N, C-alpha and C positions, 0 to 999 in steps of 0.2 A: 502820071499825076495820081497820087493816092489821097484818100480821105482819112482824116484822123477821127475815126468814129467815136472814141471815148470823149473827145472834146465836144463833138456835136451832141452826144447824149447828155453830157453835163450841161451844155448850154440850154438844151430843151428842158431839162429838169429845173434849171435855174429860172427859165421863163415861166414854166408852169407854177413853180412855187411863188414867184414874185407876183404873178397875176392873181393867185388865189389867196395871198396873204391877207388882203384887206378887201372884203366883199364890197363895201361901199365904193372904195377907190377903183377897184377892178370893174365893177358894174358901170360906173359913170364914165370911165375913161376908155374901156375896151369897145364901147359902142361906136366910136369914131375911128377905129382901126380897121382898114379894109382887110379882107381875107388874104392870107399869104404875106402879111406884114406883122411887125411887132414894134412896141415902143421901147425906146431907150432914153435915158436921161444923161446929158453930157454937160460938163462944165466943172469949174473948180469951186467957185463960191455960189454962183447962181446956176442952177440946173435948168437946161433947156430940153424940152421933149422933142424927140425926132421919131417919126414912124418910118421904119426901114423894111426892105424886103427880107423875107426869111432866107432867100438865096444867099444872103451875106454869110450865113452859117457855114457855107462851103468854102469860104475865102480864108486862107491862112492868115492874112493881115488882121482880119476881123476876129478870128479865133484867138490871136495873140491879145487883142484888146479884152476879150472876154476872160482870158486867163488872168490878166491884170486886175480886172474887176472882181474876180473870184478871190484873188489874193488880198485885195484891199477891203472888200465888203462881205466876203463869204456869200451865203445865199440869202442874207437879210437885206432886202432892198426897200427901205421905207417909202420911197416915192411910188411904189406900186409897179414899177418896171425895172429893167436892168439899168444900173447906174454905171456909166463908163468913166473911169478916172483919167480924163485928159481934157485939154482945153477944147473949146468949140471949134476953133480954127484947125487944130490938129485932126479932130474927128472929120470935119468937112473935107480936109485935104485927103485923108485916108479913104473916105467913102467915094470921093470923086475918082479914085484910081481903081475901084472895084467894078467888076462886070456884074450886071444885074441878072 
């Protein structure tokens, strides 16, 4: 099992940029994120916020979702967290198959 280090580095860079892009949003919303987790926004029209473990960054399925998010949104995430371009049901199905 190998790790795709560039994808992890890009995901970390994306997370740092999205959280630091808006100090008000980042300050108010990062207070309720436990250490070792990060927030993502999922949904097509209505975005729902999920707090997920950082360990997901080691999962190939999740890294594929991050690649799709990068293609669609680049590094500009107006919600203050990473926006995942899929339905909520798809996201829940995928994360239920990941090991924490």
